[in-house]
C-alpha angles and dihedrals in degrees: 000000000000129000117266112237123239117265094251092062087086085062087065092051092053098036096242097168093177092057091046094050092049091050091050094045091051087062105259112170107259089220088065093055097062090103093057087050092052093049093046088051094050091050095044098241101161097181093051091047092053094045093052090046092051090054091054102257105167114250098189097061126098120227115217108236097175135348094279100036137063121173135193128221088251092052090050094054093044096047090049094052093247098140092162088061092046089052090047090053095046090047086060093054098266106161117204096211094046099075108108103125119087121208 
């Protein structure tokens, strides 16, 4: 069974920067926000991605989406056709071959 993602992960999917900012400012662990980053990357929400990266959300960690599959923010951006997000991640030193940890 895979881990259920926190409620605010949907804020990443929909690009709700205000919700993500509030959660971050309330002291949420950046490690716990990787799911929101993946979803923001997959949906092309540049502002949400930038905000999450600025709060120190790890960009080289994979999120387990089911028992057999884990994805990284970079993979989410690339498989969704969001090249501008992939470039944004690579510009912040996301290395495609350095994604061994799973959140």
